[in-house]
N, CA, C and O atoms as CSV, one atom per row, in Angstrom:
chain,resi,resn,atom,element,x,y,z
A,1,MET,N,N,112.258,91.743,93.811
A,1,MET,CA,C,112.229,91.857,95.405
A,1,MET,C,C,112.333,93.556,95.603
A,1,MET,O,O,113.132,94.056,94.812
A,2,THR,N,N,111.906,94.175,96.188
A,2,THR,CA,C,111.456,95.778,96.672
A,2,THR,C,C,112.045,95.412,98.268
A,2,THR,O,O,111.620,94.569,99.059
A,3,HIS,N,N,113.529,96.672,98.456
A,3,HIS,CA,C,113.518,97.273,99.473
A,3,HIS,C,C,112.765,98.588,99.839
A,3,HIS,O,O,112.255,99.247,98.933
A,4,PHE,N,N,112.680,98.983,101.111
A,4,PHE,CA,C,111.680,99.429,101.615
A,4,PHE,C,C,112.847,100.406,102.808
A,4,PHE,O,O,113.995,100.038,102.558
A,5,ASP,N,N,112.842,101.211,103.668
A,5,ASP,CA,C,113.090,101.566,104.537
A,5,ASP,C,C,111.807,102.492,105.015
A,5,ASP,O,O,111.183,103.304,104.332
A,6,TYR,N,N,111.524,101.975,106.950
A,6,TYR,CA,C,110.167,103.016,107.299
A,6,TYR,C,C,111.145,103.604,108.750
A,6,TYR,O,O,111.843,102.995,109.561
A,7,GLN,N,N,110.820,104.939,108.604
A,7,GLN,CA,C,111.553,106.159,109.428
A,7,GLN,C,C,110.017,105.257,110.759
A,7,GLN,O,O,108.890,105.059,110.307
A,8,THR,N,N,110.318,104.944,112.006
A,8,THR,CA,C,109.171,104.560,112.742
A,8,THR,C,C,108.571,105.648,113.804
A,8,THR,O,O,108.126,106.638,113.223
A,9,ARG,N,N,108.522,105.667,114.413
A,9,ARG,CA,C,107.416,106.335,115.695
A,9,ARG,C,C,106.715,106.047,116.937
A,9,ARG,O,O,105.717,105.340,117.074
A,10,GLY,N,N,107.578,106.895,118.117
A,10,GLY,CA,C,107.072,106.568,119.554
A,10,GLY,C,C,107.581,105.395,119.684
A,10,GLY,O,O,106.878,104.791,120.494
A,11,THR,N,N,108.602,104.612,119.246
A,11,THR,CA,C,109.734,103.634,119.470
A,11,THR,C,C,111.162,103.662,120.166
A,11,THR,O,O,112.086,104.420,119.871
A,12,CYS,N,N,111.156,102.981,120.848
A,12,CYS,CA,C,112.700,103.146,120.777
A,12,CYS,C,C,113.639,102.555,119.628
A,12,CYS,O,O,114.767,103.044,119.576
A,13,ALA,N,N,113.307,101.537,118.675
A,13,ALA,CA,C,113.698,101.559,117.295
A,13,ALA,C,C,113.410,102.772,116.830
A,13,ALA,O,O,112.352,103.358,117.060
A,14,ARG,N,N,114.437,103.250,116.082
A,14,ARG,CA,C,114.040,104.643,114.887
A,14,ARG,C,C,113.771,104.420,113.319
A,14,ARG,O,O,113.175,105.157,112.534
A,15,GLN,N,N,114.409,103.149,113.096
A,15,GLN,CA,C,113.838,102.731,111.709
A,15,GLN,C,C,114.109,101.109,111.437
A,15,GLN,O,O,114.788,100.288,112.054
A,16,ILE,N,N,113.224,101.002,110.162
A,16,ILE,CA,C,113.076,99.279,110.020
A,16,ILE,C,C,113.649,99.148,108.776
A,16,ILE,O,O,113.576,100.170,108.094
A,17,SER,N,N,114.116,98.343,108.345
A,17,SER,CA,C,113.958,97.878,106.217
A,17,SER,C,C,113.348,96.777,106.333
A,17,SER,O,O,112.908,96.308,107.382
A,18,LEU,N,N,113.296,96.349,105.350
A,18,LEU,CA,C,112.824,94.955,105.439
A,18,LEU,C,C,111.979,95.227,103.474
A,18,LEU,O,O,111.228,96.068,102.980
A,19,ASP,N,N,112.548,94.213,103.065
A,19,ASP,CA,C,112.029,93.514,101.266
A,19,ASP,C,C,110.882,92.998,101.611
A,19,ASP,O,O,110.515,92.485,102.669
A,20,LEU,N,N,110.087,93.272,100.129
A,20,LEU,CA,C,109.076,92.661,99.586
A,20,LEU,C,C,109.113,91.742,98.581
A,20,LEU,O,O,109.810,92.114,97.638
A,21,ASP,N,N,108.561,90.576,98.441
A,21,ASP,CA,C,108.422,90.348,97.227
A,21,ASP,C,C,107.424,89.952,96.713
A,21,ASP,O,O,107.249,88.735,96.662
A,22,GLY,N,N,106.527,90.775,96.210
A,22,GLY,CA,C,105.375,90.509,95.877
A,22,GLY,C,C,104.097,91.240,97.369
A,22,GLY,O,O,103.857,92.389,97.738
A,23,ASP,N,N,103.762,90.350,97.666
A,23,ASP,CA,C,103.375,90.567,99.099
A,23,ASP,C,C,104.123,90.071,100.404
A,23,ASP,O,O,103.825,90.405,101.551
A,24,THR,N,N,105.189,89.182,100.017
A,24,THR,CA,C,105.294,88.458,101.248
A,24,THR,C,C,106.528,89.055,101.383
A,24,THR,O,O,107.213,89.419,100.428
A,25,VAL,N,N,107.027,89.239,103.296
A,25,VAL,CA,C,107.964,90.023,103.565
A,25,VAL,C,C,108.958,89.668,103.702
A,25,VAL,O,O,108.791,88.463,103.892
A,26,HIS,N,N,110.393,89.942,103.766
A,26,HIS,CA,C,111.738,88.920,103.790
A,26,HIS,C,C,112.698,90.538,104.667
A,26,HIS,O,O,112.490,91.751,104.657
A,27,ASN,N,N,113.658,89.700,105.261
A,27,ASN,CA,C,114.705,90.505,105.911
A,27,ASN,C,C,114.577,91.542,106.403
A,27,ASN,O,O,115.012,92.575,105.894
A,28,VAL,N,N,113.805,91.476,107.754
A,28,VAL,CA,C,112.874,92.470,108.519
A,28,VAL,C,C,114.372,92.940,109.002
A,28,VAL,O,O,115.132,92.002,109.241
A,29,ARG,N,N,115.039,94.607,109.225
A,29,ARG,CA,C,115.663,94.371,110.573
A,29,ARG,C,C,115.366,95.623,111.155
A,29,ARG,O,O,114.668,96.216,110.331
A,30,PHE,N,N,115.485,96.110,111.842
A,30,PHE,CA,C,115.041,97.163,113.531
A,30,PHE,C,C,116.689,97.303,113.686
A,30,PHE,O,O,117.623,96.509,113.800
A,31,PHE,N,N,116.478,99.320,113.605
A,31,PHE,CA,C,117.991,99.632,113.662
A,31,PHE,C,C,117.539,100.805,115.549
A,31,PHE,O,O,117.275,101.988,115.764
A,32,GLY,N,N,117.675,99.682,116.338
A,32,GLY,CA,C,117.853,100.657,117.874
A,32,GLY,C,C,117.170,99.748,118.318
A,32,GLY,O,O,116.992,98.584,117.959
A,33,GLY,N,N,116.734,100.451,119.260
A,33,GLY,CA,C,115.475,99.396,120.405
A,33,GLY,C,C,116.075,97.980,121.254
A,33,GLY,O,O,117.276,97.715,121.215
A,34,CYS,N,N,114.990,97.028,122.093
A,34,CYS,CA,C,115.149,96.034,122.467
A,34,CYS,C,C,115.884,94.893,121.667
A,34,CYS,O,O,115.173,94.246,120.899
A,35,ASP,N,N,117.305,94.544,121.755
A,35,ASP,CA,C,118.162,94.082,121.461
A,35,ASP,C,C,117.474,92.408,121.164
A,35,ASP,O,O,117.546,92.027,119.996
A,36,GLY,N,N,116.881,91.522,122.110
A,36,GLY,CA,C,116.734,90.327,122.231
A,36,GLY,C,C,114.769,90.754,121.312
A,36,GLY,O,O,114.741,90.423,120.127
A,37,ASN,N,N,113.898,91.164,121.669
A,37,ASN,CA,C,113.224,91.571,120.980
A,37,ASN,C,C,113.043,91.932,119.471
A,37,ASN,O,O,112.062,91.566,118.824
A,38,LEU,N,N,114.176,92.757,118.905
A,38,LEU,CA,C,114.564,93.092,117.493
A,38,LEU,C,C,115.492,92.142,116.711
A,38,LEU,O,O,115.661,92.352,115.510
A,39,LYS,N,N,116.357,90.677,117.579
A,39,LYS,CA,C,116.308,90.243,116.377
A,39,LYS,C,C,115.309,88.462,116.473
A,39,LYS,O,O,115.645,87.470,115.826
A,40,ALA,N,N,114.193,88.521,117.372
A,40,ALA,CA,C,113.186,87.686,117.286
A,40,ALA,C,C,112.209,88.113,116.313
A,40,ALA,O,O,112.062,87.456,115.282
A,41,ILE,N,N,111.525,89.155,116.541
A,41,ILE,CA,C,110.376,89.460,115.685
A,41,ILE,C,C,110.690,89.594,114.592
A,41,ILE,O,O,109.746,89.533,113.805
A,42,PRO,N,N,112.047,89.825,113.991
A,42,PRO,CA,C,112.070,89.390,112.367
A,42,PRO,C,C,112.115,87.846,111.666
A,42,PRO,O,O,111.885,87.480,110.513
A,43,ILE,N,N,112.544,87.060,112.964
A,43,ILE,CA,C,112.651,85.611,112.636
A,43,ILE,C,C,111.217,85.197,112.559
A,43,ILE,O,O,111.043,84.329,111.704
A,44,LEU,N,N,109.990,85.613,113.289
A,44,LEU,CA,C,109.267,85.218,113.268
A,44,LEU,C,C,108.715,85.305,112.415
A,44,LEU,O,O,108.254,84.213,112.084
A,45,VAL,N,N,108.276,86.645,111.319
A,45,VAL,CA,C,107.706,87.495,110.371
A,45,VAL,C,C,108.565,86.991,109.097
A,45,VAL,O,O,107.975,87.459,108.123
A,46,GLU,N,N,109.287,86.516,108.810
A,46,GLU,CA,C,110.261,85.895,107.623
A,46,GLU,C,C,108.810,84.940,107.212
A,46,GLU,O,O,108.060,84.227,107.878
A,47,GLY,N,N,108.879,85.416,105.510
A,47,GLY,CA,C,108.113,84.565,104.763
A,47,GLY,C,C,106.640,84.392,104.943
A,47,GLY,O,O,106.015,83.432,104.492
A,48,LEU,N,N,105.961,85.683,105.843
A,48,LEU,CA,C,104.610,86.399,105.703
A,48,LEU,C,C,104.392,87.147,104.951
A,48,LEU,O,O,105.208,87.926,104.458
A,49,THR,N,N,102.810,87.032,104.617
A,49,THR,CA,C,102.589,87.769,104.022
A,49,THR,C,C,102.568,89.501,104.965
A,49,THR,O,O,102.823,89.668,106.158
A,50,VAL,N,N,102.106,90.772,103.743
A,50,VAL,CA,C,101.739,91.915,104.446
A,50,VAL,C,C,100.658,91.640,105.604
A,50,VAL,O,O,100.761,92.141,106.723
A,51,ASP,N,N,99.467,90.674,105.160
A,51,ASP,CA,C,98.026,91.196,105.956
A,51,ASP,C,C,98.722,90.024,106.880
A,51,ASP,O,O,98.881,90.459,108.021
A,52,GLN,N,N,99.023,89.140,106.784
A,52,GLN,CA,C,99.584,87.948,108.378
A,52,GLN,C,C,100.404,89.235,109.457
A,52,GLN,O,O,100.166,89.481,110.639
A,53,VAL,N,N,101.350,89.844,108.580
A,53,VAL,CA,C,102.131,90.803,109.965
A,53,VAL,C,C,100.976,91.524,110.278
A,53,VAL,O,O,100.298,91.193,111.251
A,54,ALA,N,N,100.657,92.514,109.537
A,54,ALA,CA,C,99.289,93.348,110.253
A,54,ALA,C,C,98.682,92.351,111.378
A,54,ALA,O,O,98.865,92.136,112.576
A,55,GLU,N,N,97.841,91.849,110.312
A,55,GLU,CA,C,96.831,91.237,111.113
A,55,GLU,C,C,97.265,90.479,112.785
A,55,GLU,O,O,96.453,90.433,113.709
A,56,LYS,N,N,98.446,90.035,112.856
A,56,LYS,CA,C,99.346,89.453,114.097
A,56,LYS,C,C,99.771,90.551,115.350
A,56,LYS,O,O,99.615,90.426,116.565
A,57,LEU,N,N,100.549,92.013,114.324
A,57,LEU,CA,C,101.266,92.701,115.522
A,57,LEU,C,C,100.428,94.036,114.879
A,57,LEU,O,O,100.962,95.065,115.294
A,58,SER,N,N,99.349,94.301,114.046
A,58,SER,CA,C,98.962,95.849,114.456
A,58,SER,C,C,98.093,96.028,115.909
A,58,SER,O,O,97.343,95.152,116.339
A,59,GLY,N,N,98.308,97.167,116.496
A,59,GLY,CA,C,97.288,97.606,118.053
A,59,GLY,C,C,98.169,97.082,118.943
A,59,GLY,O,O,97.721,97.232,120.080
A,60,ILE,N,N,99.676,96.297,118.931
A,60,ILE,CA,C,99.874,96.128,120.457
A,60,ILE,C,C,100.616,97.278,120.515
A,60,ILE,O,O,101.114,98.046,119.692
A,61,ARG,N,N,100.536,97.164,122.109
A,61,ARG,CA,C,101.362,98.597,122.574
A,61,ARG,C,C,102.110,98.126,123.798
A,61,ARG,O,O,101.772,97.114,124.412
A,62,CYS,N,N,103.585,99.216,124.289
A,62,CYS,CA,C,104.544,98.622,124.645
A,62,CYS,C,C,103.961,99.481,125.868
A,62,CYS,O,O,103.446,100.599,125.845
A,63,GLY,N,N,104.190,98.653,126.895
A,63,GLY,CA,C,104.035,99.805,128.333
A,63,GLY,C,C,102.732,101.018,128.072
A,63,GLY,O,O,101.625,100.627,127.701
A,64,ALA,N,N,102.950,102.176,128.258
A,64,ALA,CA,C,101.620,103.039,128.083
A,64,ALA,C,C,101.875,103.468,126.734
A,64,ALA,O,O,100.941,103.545,125.936
A,65,LYS,N,N,103.181,103.786,126.370
A,65,LYS,CA,C,102.763,104.143,124.812
A,65,LYS,C,C,101.492,103.275,123.863
A,65,LYS,O,O,100.689,102.429,124.257
A,66,ASN,N,N,101.661,103.788,122.663
A,66,ASN,CA,C,100.228,103.833,122.066
A,66,ASN,C,C,100.608,103.024,120.503
A,66,ASN,O,O,99.940,103.275,119.500
A,67,THR,N,N,101.748,102.056,120.486
A,67,THR,CA,C,102.357,101.769,119.706
A,67,THR,C,C,103.418,100.651,120.253
A,67,THR,O,O,103.256,100.160,121.370
A,68,SER,N,N,103.982,100.455,119.819
A,68,SER,CA,C,105.247,99.219,119.952
A,68,SER,C,C,106.516,98.508,118.584
A,68,SER,O,O,106.339,98.501,117.366
A,69,CYS,N,N,106.985,98.307,118.886
A,69,CYS,CA,C,108.283,98.344,117.527
A,69,CYS,C,C,107.346,96.789,116.226
A,69,CYS,O,O,107.513,96.502,115.041
A,70,GLY,N,N,106.302,96.142,117.498
A,70,GLY,CA,C,105.582,95.209,116.169
A,70,GLY,C,C,104.471,96.071,115.940
A,70,GLY,O,O,104.584,96.381,114.754
A,71,ASP,N,N,103.528,96.594,116.373
A,71,ASP,CA,C,102.717,97.513,115.591
A,71,ASP,C,C,103.588,98.618,114.301
A,71,ASP,O,O,103.182,98.868,113.166
A,72,GLN,N,N,104.453,98.949,114.757
A,72,GLN,CA,C,105.303,99.901,113.920
A,72,GLN,C,C,105.950,99.178,112.380
A,72,GLN,O,O,106.157,99.701,111.285
A,73,LEU,N,N,106.128,97.888,112.827
A,73,LEU,CA,C,106.261,96.675,111.739
A,73,LEU,C,C,104.999,96.656,110.957
A,73,LEU,O,O,105.107,96.742,109.734
A,74,ALA,N,N,103.893,96.561,111.452
A,74,ALA,CA,C,102.593,96.599,110.977
A,74,ALA,C,C,102.667,97.668,109.923
A,74,ALA,O,O,102.600,97.295,108.752
A,75,LYS,N,N,102.814,99.121,110.222
A,75,LYS,CA,C,102.834,99.573,109.812
A,75,LYS,C,C,103.582,100.053,108.384
A,75,LYS,O,O,103.093,100.532,107.361
A,76,ALA,N,N,104.822,99.762,108.700
A,76,ALA,CA,C,106.094,99.348,107.988
A,76,ALA,C,C,105.833,99.151,106.586
A,76,ALA,O,O,106.212,99.774,105.593
A,77,VAL,N,N,104.617,97.479,106.833
A,77,VAL,CA,C,104.825,96.493,105.529
A,77,VAL,C,C,103.364,97.137,105.131
A,77,VAL,O,O,102.987,96.981,103.969
A,78,GLN,N,N,102.778,97.642,105.781
A,78,GLN,CA,C,101.733,98.638,105.072
A,78,GLN,C,C,102.131,99.387,104.194
A,78,GLN,O,O,101.686,99.471,103.050
A,79,ALA,N,N,103.133,100.078,104.744
A,79,ALA,CA,C,103.163,101.271,103.853
A,79,ALA,C,C,104.029,101.577,102.868
A,79,ALA,O,O,104.057,102.530,102.089
A,80,ALA,N,N,105.118,100.126,103.080
A,80,ALA,CA,C,105.875,99.339,101.686
A,80,ALA,C,C,105.284,98.999,100.291
A,80,ALA,O,O,105.724,99.263,99.172
A,81,ARG,N,N,103.742,98.092,100.819
A,81,ARG,CA,C,103.196,97.563,99.603
A,81,ARG,C,C,102.350,98.449,99.222
A,81,ARG,O,O,101.663,98.159,98.242
A,82,ALA,N,N,102.106,100.082,100.028
A,82,ALA,CA,C,101.510,101.010,99.129
A,82,ALA,C,C,102.438,101.355,98.041
A,82,ALA,O,O,102.252,101.404,96.825
A,83,ALA,N,N,103.701,101.631,98.912
A,83,ALA,CA,C,104.516,102.250,97.774
A,83,ALA,C,C,104.995,101.274,96.313
A,83,ALA,O,O,105.254,101.823,95.242
A,84,GLN,N,N,105.035,100.154,96.462
A,84,GLN,CA,C,105.236,99.352,95.930
A,84,GLN,C,C,103.977,98.981,94.752
A,84,GLN,O,O,104.228,98.502,93.646
A,85,SER,N,N,102.783,99.267,95.179
A,85,SER,CA,C,101.747,99.540,94.040
A,85,SER,C,C,101.339,100.818,93.495
A,85,SER,O,O,100.635,100.986,92.500
A,86,GLY,N,N,101.961,101.896,94.407
A,86,GLY,CA,C,101.506,102.879,93.643
A,86,GLY,C,C,100.864,104.306,94.473
A,86,GLY,O,O,100.786,105.506,94.206
A,87,GLU,N,N,100.545,103.592,95.396
A,87,GLU,CA,C,99.426,103.941,96.146
A,87,GLU,C,C,99.866,105.595,96.896
A,87,GLU,O,O,100.913,105.454,97.527
A,88,PRO,N,N,99.438,106.780,96.958
A,88,PRO,CA,C,99.760,107.777,97.635
A,88,PRO,C,C,100.293,107.216,99.505
A,88,PRO,O,O,100.644,108.062,100.327
């Protein structure tokens, strides 16, 4: 299992940490943001693959913002997979 930290952009949450076991997402944790949502999202994505998380959460917006904590998580898991496989 490999640990990753991701600095968010455009959301109240300022960082997301997660673990990848191969392509499977575990131990998602948000720092900052809306408490209830940021407790619920990790429970809902636990054990999903990177592709499943990206498919479900990519493009979700928060109000007038172009992104959301869910969208940032989709970006985080994709960046983690790229880093794990040595992609730039």
